C-alpha positions in Angstrom: 180.6 -83.3 -101.6 184.3 -82.5 -101.8 187.2 -84.9 -102.4 189.3 -85.4 -99.2 192.5 -85.3 -101.1 191.5 -82.0 -102.9 190.6 -80.5 -99.5 194.0 -81.4 -98.1 195.7 -79.8 -101.0 193.5 -76.6 -100.7 194.4 -76.4 -96.9 198.0 -76.5 -97.8 197.6 -73.9 -100.5 195.6 -71.7 -98.2 198.3 -71.8 -95.5 200.9 -70.9 -98.0 198.8 -68.0 -99.3 198.4 -66.7 -95.7 202.1 -66.9 -95.1 203.2 -65.2 -98.4 200.7 -63.1 -100.4 198.4 -62.2 -97.6 201.2 -61.2 -95.2 202.8 -58.9 -97.9 199.5 -57.2 -98.5 198.8 -56.7 -94.9 202.2 -55.2 -94.3 201.5 -52.5 -96.9 197.7 -52.2 -96.7 196.5 -53.1 -93.2 192.8 -54.1 -93.0 190.4 -51.5 -91.9 189.6 -53.1 -88.5 190.7 -55.9 -86.4 187.5 -57.8 -86.4 184.7 -57.7 -89.1 181.2 -58.5 -87.7 177.7 -59.0 -88.9 174.7 -57.1 -87.8 174.4 -59.9 -85.2 177.9 -59.2 -83.9 179.1 -62.5 -85.4 182.8 -62.5 -86.6 183.3 -62.9 -90.3 186.4 -64.7 -91.7 188.6 -63.1 -94.3 187.9 -65.7 -96.9 185.6 -68.7 -97.2 186.5 -71.9 -99.1 185.3 -75.4 -99.5 187.1 -76.1 -96.2 184.4 -74.1 -94.4 181.6 -76.3 -95.8 183.5 -79.6 -96.1 180.6 -81.7 -94.5 178.0 -80.2 -96.7 175.9 -83.0 -98.4 174.2 -81.6 -101.5 171.2 -83.9 -101.5 170.4 -83.8 -97.8 171.5 -80.2 -96.8 170.6 -78.3 -100.0 168.5 -80.4 -102.5 166.8 -78.8 -105.4 164.3 -75.8 -105.5 160.9 -77.2 -104.7 162.2 -80.3 -103.1 163.1 -81.4 -99.5 164.7 -79.9 -97.5 163.8 -76.7 -99.4 167.0 -74.8 -98.6 167.0 -73.5 -102.1 163.4 -72.5 -102.2 159.8 -73.7 -101.9 159.1 -73.6 -105.6 161.0 -75.1 -108.5 160.9 -71.9 -110.5 160.4 -69.4 -107.6 160.2 -65.8 -109.1 160.8 -66.9 -112.6 157.2 -68.2 -112.6 155.5 -65.7 -110.2 156.9 -62.7 -108.6 156.6 -62.3 -104.8 153.4 -60.5 -103.6 154.2 -56.8 -103.3 152.2 -56.2 -100.1 152.8 -52.7 -98.6 151.9 -52.4 -94.9 149.4 -49.5 -94.7 146.9 -48.0 -92.3 146.3 -44.6 -90.5 143.5 -42.6 -89.2 140.0 -43.5 -90.2 138.8 -46.4 -92.4 138.0 -43.9 -95.2 141.5 -42.6 -95.3 143.1 -46.1 -95.3 140.7 -47.2 -97.9 141.9 -44.4 -100.1 145.6 -45.4 -99.5 144.7 -49.0 -100.3 143.1 -48.1 -103.7 146.1 -45.9 -104.5 148.6 -48.6 -103.9 146.7 -51.1 -106.0 146.6 -48.6 -108.8 150.3 -48.2 -108.5 150.9 -51.9 -109.0 150.7 -53.3 -105.5 149.5 -57.0 -105.5 148.1 -57.6 -102.1 146.8 -55.6 -99.1 148.4 -55.5 -95.6 146.5 -53.7 -92.9 148.1 -51.9 -90.1 145.8 -51.2 -87.0 146.1 -48.4 -84.4 147.2 -49.3 -80.9 143.7 -49.1 -79.4 142.6 -51.7 -81.9 145.7 -53.9 -81.3 144.9 -53.8 -77.5 141.2 -54.5 -78.0 139.7 -51.1 -77.2 137.1 -49.1 -78.9 138.3 -45.7 -80.1 136.1 -43.9 -77.6 137.2 -45.9 -74.5 139.4 -43.9 -72.0 142.2 -46.4 -72.4 142.4 -45.5 -76.1 142.7 -41.7 -75.5 145.4 -40.2 -77.7 146.1 -43.3 -79.8 143.5 -42.9 -82.5 145.0 -43.6 -86.0 148.6 -43.0 -85.0 150.2 -46.4 -86.0 147.4 -47.7 -88.2 143.7 -47.6 -88.9 141.1 -47.6 -86.1 138.7 -50.5 -86.3 136.0 -50.6 -83.6 133.1 -52.5 -85.3 132.0 -54.2 -88.5 130.9 -50.8 -89.8 134.6 -49.7 -89.8 135.6 -52.9 -91.6 133.0 -52.5 -94.2 134.2 -48.9 -95.0 137.9 -50.0 -94.9 137.2 -52.7 -97.6 134.6 -50.8 -99.7 135.3 -51.2 -103.4 138.0 -53.8 -102.9 137.2 -57.1 -104.5 138.0 -59.6 -101.6 137.6 -62.6 -103.8 140.5 -61.4 -105.9 142.8 -59.6 -103.5 144.7 -61.3 -100.7 144.9 -59.5 -97.4 147.3 -59.7 -94.5 146.3 -58.3 -91.1 148.9 -57.5 -88.5 146.8 -58.2 -85.5 147.5 -60.6 -82.6 145.5 -60.6 -79.2 142.2 -59.6 -80.9 143.0 -61.5 -84.2 140.0 -63.8 -84.0 137.6 -60.9 -83.6 139.2 -58.8 -86.4 139.3 -61.9 -88.7 135.5 -62.4 -87.9 134.9 -58.8 -89.0 136.8 -59.4 -92.2 134.8 -62.6 -92.9 131.5 -60.7 -92.2 132.4 -57.8 -94.4 133.2 -60.1 -97.2 129.8 -61.8 -96.8 128.2 -58.5 -97.3 130.1 -58.2 -100.6 128.8 -61.6 -101.6 132.2 -63.3 -101.1 132.1 -66.7 -99.3 134.7 -67.6 -96.6 136.2 -70.3 -98.9 137.0 -67.7 -101.5 139.0 -65.5 -99.1 142.8 -65.5 -99.3 145.0 -63.9 -96.8 146.8 -64.0 -93.4 146.1 -63.0 -89.8 149.3 -62.5 -87.8 147.7 -64.1 -84.8 151.1 -64.9 -83.2 150.5 -64.5 -79.5 153.7 -66.2 -78.3 155.7 -63.4 -80.1 153.8 -60.8 -78.1 154.8 -62.2 -74.7 158.4 -62.5 -76.0 158.9 -59.2 -77.7 156.1 -56.8 -78.7 154.0 -56.9 -75.6 150.6 -56.4 -77.2 149.0 -59.2 -75.1 145.6 -59.1 -73.4 144.8 -62.6 -71.9 147.1 -65.0 -70.2 149.1 -67.5 -72.3 146.8 -70.5 -72.0 143.5 -68.9 -73.1 145.4 -66.9 -75.7 146.8 -70.0 -77.2 143.2 -71.6 -77.1 142.0 -68.7 -79.3 144.8 -69.2 -81.8 143.9 -72.8 -82.1 140.3 -71.9 -82.6 141.3 -70.0 -85.6 143.5 -72.8 -86.9 140.6 -75.3 -86.5 138.0 -72.9 -88.0 140.2 -71.9 -90.8 141.0 -75.5 -91.9 137.3 -76.2 -92.1 135.7 -73.0 -93.3 138.4 -70.7 -94.8 140.8 -73.1 -96.4 142.8 -70.6 -98.4 143.6 -68.5 -95.4 146.9 -68.6 -93.4 145.5 -68.5 -89.9 149.0 -67.7 -88.2 151.9 -65.6 -89.5 154.6 -66.7 -87.1 156.6 -63.6 -86.7 160.2 -63.1 -86.2 159.9 -59.6 -87.3 159.1 -58.0 -84.0 161.6 -60.3 -82.2 164.3 -58.8 -84.4 162.9 -55.1 -84.0 163.2 -55.7 -80.3 167.0 -56.2 -80.7 167.6 -59.9 -81.3 170.3 -61.3 -83.5 169.5 -63.1 -86.7 169.9 -66.5 -85.0 167.7 -65.5 -82.2 165.0 -64.3 -84.5 165.1 -67.6 -86.4 165.3 -69.8 -83.3 162.6 -68.0 -81.3 160.3 -67.8 -84.3 160.7 -71.5 -85.3 160.2 -72.5 -81.6 157.0 -70.6 -81.6 155.8 -72.2 -84.7 156.6 -75.7 -83.4 154.6 -74.9 -80.3 151.6 -74.0 -82.4 151.9 -77.3 -84.1 152.0 -79.1 -80.8 148.8 -77.3 -79.7 147.1 -78.0 -82.9 147.8 -81.7 -82.5 146.7 -81.5 -78.9 143.3 -80.2 -80.1 142.9 -83.4 -82.2 143.8 -82.1 -85.5 146.0 -84.0 -87.9 149.2 -82.1 -88.6 148.6 -82.2 -92.4 145.2 -80.6 -91.8 146.5 -77.3 -90.6 150.4 -77.2 -91.2 150.1 -76.1 -94.8 148.3 -72.9 -93.7 150.9 -71.8 -91.3 153.1 -69.0 -92.6 156.0 -66.9 -91.4 157.1 -63.4 -91.2 160.7 -62.3 -91.0 162.8 -59.2 -90.8 165.3 -58.2 -93.5 168.0 -56.3 -91.7 171.2 -54.6 -92.9 173.6 -57.5 -93.3 172.9 -58.8 -96.8 174.5 -62.1 -96.6 173.4 -63.0 -93.0 169.8 -62.3 -93.9 170.0 -64.5 -97.0 171.5 -67.3 -95.0 168.7 -66.9 -92.2 166.0 -67.5 -94.8 167.7 -70.6 -96.2 168.3 -72.0 -92.7 164.7 -71.4 -91.8 163.3 -73.5 -94.6 165.7 -76.3 -94.0 165.0 -76.5 -90.2 161.2 -76.3 -90.7 161.2 -79.0 -93.4 163.2 -81.3 -91.2 161.1 -80.7 -88.0 157.8 -81.2 -89.7 158.8 -84.3 -91.5 161.0 -86.0 -88.9 159.6 -84.7 -85.6 155.9 -84.3 -86.4 155.7 -87.0 -89.0 153.8 -84.8 -91.5 153.2 -86.7 -94.6 152.1 -84.0 -97.0 155.0 -82.0 -98.6 153.0 -78.9 -98.3 153.2 -79.3 -94.6 157.1 -79.1 -94.9 157.1 -75.8 -96.6 158.1 -72.7 -94.8 156.5 -69.9 -96.7 157.3 -66.4 -95.6 156.5 -62.7 -95.9 159.4 -60.2 -95.4 159.4 -56.6 -94.1 162.6 -54.6 -94.3 163.9 -53.5 -90.9 162.0 -50.6 -89.4 164.6 -50.4 -86.6 167.4 -49.7 -89.1 165.7 -46.5 -90.4 167.2 -43.2 -89.3 165.6 -39.8 -88.7 168.9 -38.3 -89.7 169.4 -38.0 -93.5 166.1 -40.0 -94.1 166.8 -40.2 -97.9 169.5 -42.8 -96.9 166.8 -45.0 -95.9 165.9 -45.6 -99.5 169.2 -47.3 -100.0 168.9 -49.3 -96.8 165.6 -50.6 -97.8 166.7 -51.5 -101.4 169.6 -53.6 -99.9 167.3 -55.3 -97.4 164.6 -56.0 -100.0 167.2 -57.5 -102.4 168.2 -59.8 -99.7 164.7 -60.9 -99.1 164.2 -61.6 -102.8 167.5 -63.5 -103.2 166.5 -65.4 -100.0 163.3 -66.6 -101.6 160.5 -64.6 -100.0 156.9 -65.1 -101.0 155.8 -61.7 -100.2 157.5 -58.3 -99.3 156.9 -54.9 -97.7 159.4 -52.3 -98.2 159.6 -49.5 -95.5 159.2 -45.8 -96.5 162.0 -43.4 -96.1 160.1 -41.3 -93.7 159.0 -43.9 -91.2 161.5 -42.9 -88.5 159.6 -39.6 -88.4 155.9 -40.2 -89.2 153.5 -42.6 -90.9 154.5 -42.9 -94.6 153.4 -40.1 -97.0 152.0 -41.0 -100.4 155.2 -39.8 -102.0 157.4 -42.0 -99.7 155.2 -45.1 -100.0 155.4 -44.8 -103.8 159.2 -44.8 -103.7 159.1 -47.9 -101.4 156.8 -49.7 -103.9 158.9 -48.7 -106.8 161.9 -50.1 -105.0 160.4 -53.6 -105.3 159.2 -53.1 -108.8 162.8 -52.1 -109.9 164.2 -55.1 -108.2 161.6 -57.3 -110.0 161.9 -55.8 -113.4 165.4 -54.4 -113.8 168.0 -56.0 -111.4 168.0 -59.5 -112.8 167.5 -60.8 -109.2 164.4 -62.7 -110.1 165.8 -64.4 -113.1 167.3 -67.5 -111.4 166.4 -69.6 -108.2 168.7 -69.2 -105.2 171.6 -67.4 -107.0 173.8 -67.5 -104.0 173.4 -71.2 -103.4 176.8 -72.8 -103.3 178.6 -69.7 -102.2 181.1 -70.9 -99.6 180.3 -67.9 -97.5 176.6 -68.1 -97.7 176.5 -71.9 -97.1 178.8 -71.5 -94.0 176.6 -68.8 -92.7 173.5 -71.0 -93.3 175.1 -73.8 -91.3 176.1 -71.5 -88.6 172.7 -69.9 -88.1 171.0 -73.3 -88.1 173.5 -74.6 -85.5 172.9 -71.6 -83.4 169.1 -72.0 -83.7 169.2 -75.7 -82.7 171.3 -74.8 -79.6 168.4 -72.5 -78.6 165.9 -75.2 -79.3 167.8 -77.3 -76.7 167.9 -74.6 -74.2 164.2 -73.9 -74.5 163.4 -77.5 -74.0 165.5 -77.7 -70.9 163.5 -74.9 -69.5 160.2 -76.9 -70.1 159.2 -75.4 -73.4 158.1 -72.1 -74.9 155.6 -70.9 -72.4 157.7 -71.9 -69.3 160.7 -70.1 -71.0 158.5 -67.0 -71.5 157.4 -67.1 -67.8 161.1 -67.4 -66.8 162.1 -64.4 -68.9 164.6 -66.4 -71.0 163.6 -65.0 -74.4 163.3 -61.5 -73.1 166.8 -61.5 -71.4 168.4 -63.0 -74.5 167.0 -60.3 -76.7 167.7 -57.6 -74.3 171.4 -58.6 -74.0 171.7 -58.6 -77.8 170.0 -55.2 -78.1 172.4 -53.7 -75.6 175.5 -55.1 -77.3 174.4 -53.7 -80.6 173.7 -50.2 -79.1 177.0 -50.3 -77.2 178.8 -51.0 -80.5 177.2 -48.0 -82.1 178.0 -45.8 -79.1 181.7 -46.9 -79.0 182.0 -46.4 -82.8 182.6 -50.1 -83.5 179.5 -50.1 -85.6 179.0 -47.2 -88.0 175.5 -45.9 -88.9 175.7 -43.5 -91.8 174.3 -40.2 -90.8 174.1 -41.0 -87.2 177.7 -41.7 -85.9 179.4 -41.3 -89.4 179.1 -38.7 -92.1 176.7 -36.6 -90.0 175.1 -33.5 -91.4 173.3 -30.5 -89.9 171.0 -29.8 -92.9 167.3 -29.0 -92.1 164.7 -31.7 -92.8 163.1 -31.1 -96.2 160.9 -34.2 -96.8 157.1 -33.9 -96.7 155.3 -35.6 -93.9 151.9 -37.2 -93.8 149.1 -35.1 -92.3 146.0 -36.9 -91.3 142.4 -35.6 -91.3 142.1 -33.4 -88.2 138.3 -34.3 -88.2 139.0 -38.1 -88.3 138.7 -38.7 -84.6 135.4 -37.1 -84.2 134.0 -38.8 -87.4 135.2 -42.1 -86.0 133.5 -41.5 -82.6 130.3 -40.3 -84.2 130.1 -43.4 -86.4 130.7 -45.6 -83.3 127.8 -43.8 -81.4 125.6 -44.3 -84.4 126.4 -48.1 -84.6 125.4 -48.5 -80.9 122.2 -46.4 -81.3 120.9 -48.1 -84.4 121.8 -51.8 -84.0 119.4 -54.5 -82.4 120.6 -54.3 -78.8 118.8 -57.5 -77.9 120.6 -59.4 -80.6 123.9 -57.9 -79.4 123.3 -59.0 -75.8 122.3 -62.5 -76.8 125.3 -62.9 -79.0 127.6 -61.7 -76.2 126.0 -64.1 -73.8 126.5 -67.1 -76.1 130.2 -66.0 -76.6 130.6 -65.9 -72.8 129.3 -69.4 -72.5 131.6 -70.7 -75.3 134.5 -69.1 -73.7 133.7 -70.8 -70.3 133.3 -74.1 -72.2 135.7 -75.8 -74.7 133.7 -74.9 -77.9 135.5 -73.2 -80.8 134.8 -69.5 -80.3 134.9 -68.5 -83.9 131.2 -69.1 -84.8 130.2 -67.1 -81.7 132.6 -64.3 -82.6 131.0 -64.2 -86.0 127.6 -64.0 -84.7 128.7 -61.1 -82.3 130.3 -59.0 -85.0 127.4 -59.6 -87.5 125.2 -58.1 -84.7 127.6 -55.0 -84.6 128.9 -55.8 -81.1 132.1 -53.6 -80.9 135.6 -54.8 -80.5 135.7 -53.4 -76.9 132.5 -55.0 -75.9 133.7 -58.5 -77.2 137.0 -58.1 -75.5 135.3 -57.1 -72.2 133.3 -60.4 -72.2 136.4 -62.4 -72.9 138.3 -60.7 -70.1 135.5 -61.7 -67.7 136.3 -65.3 -68.5 139.9 -65.4 -69.3 141.3 -62.6 -67.1 144.2 -60.3 -68.2 148.0 -60.9 -68.2 150.6 -58.9 -66.4 154.3 -59.7 -67.1 156.2 -60.9 -64.0 158.0 -58.2 -62.1 161.5 -59.8 -62.8 161.5 -58.1 -66.2 
């Protein structure tokens, strides 16, 4: 893209500048530190010029927005045409409490729902099972049966609102409950829009909320992909998630590489099932973290689109341009929030959200200032939503597509992250693929090493965190914190007991027996899960049947 003669002249000019003007300035005003680094501990040069992107080819490396390789965005007009979906992650206590929060957020201008489930639900337990004791409603809403889902979604028009559900091991069951609840509203499956996270590989790598071993877990994921392509065509059946990989301590390049590796593995399994890649790939979506380093995050999103487009077109021979698109949701970095001086989190979140917008996100959750202390209060979540609305309406960030495209710095960072990601692809392939790499602890050790390095930099003062190891204060905490209904647990248990007492026990037993046979065979499990939840079989009962067939997973002792 650059003339070789002009590059040579620039190189000479740069060397002269370093010997004269730069040296004079450094002699009188030394730089603040010897080495400037990103959040991922990557060194940052003093200056970036065309020499750093001399090999960049505009047509093949950047292209135009909405065109291959989509580095500059998946839509020609991006946010000039339609703003990103403002999808605030919410859920706590009972279905009634979370339903009220959803309605409040929609009234405040939120444009999509995002459901957080409590730990018992995430691990496949009913609220009243012994294993769930003490976890009710703490990190999300408790959903033990279709009755809870009906209450959670009461009064919300599911044919008009798209819903994201952060659920993994029991994703197929919770999705079946959502579909069944929509049916009771008179909404057909083909009218539903939304996403289930359903990214089990990420669980083995980072978050650890797995139930079954990898092989049957992947079978369930592919069941949802197949069923969705046939019956729920507007639904994203996997949200391939780098968010939790980053929250576990990975670098930006690791987040990108491991997430895309997982995505490519799902594609392989879909093809192995016998599906055409263009049948299911357009409904794969992604979920990325927005961490503190503004430019590194923007470069990460741009590299992600370029890698995915190339892999889908060149490796998997997808013919539909929709299969080449990497569409993604972003959440600001929960791990960056501090309990000290929590008001500072408003600023952190604003910077992170702006990076996501400038990086071309399709939907966005902004964390609340109090999340290092408790689940978000209504006051805090409103500020978080207003942060997005100010970016959208007042900042000018949504007025043009990929405004940092062409920046020598951003393009160099985009190339660097892509190169690092491809190096990880090679190493994962050498280990035999994603599942063998998980079983050998490769992902886990890489993330652990990066997390340790980051924390050591904080402890040694190399990395400053305002309010933690810089500009500390001893003022008492003054922000209001969320208080949940103290009677919520008992109300949930009573409802669960009533469901078991009033349902048709014979219908439940038959549905669970048919599900057991389907799990033992090779049939798609989704129709049988739908029959079970329609009969009001509980989450714990369904999971117990599946455990009988699939077994459970324990991480190897080398971890």
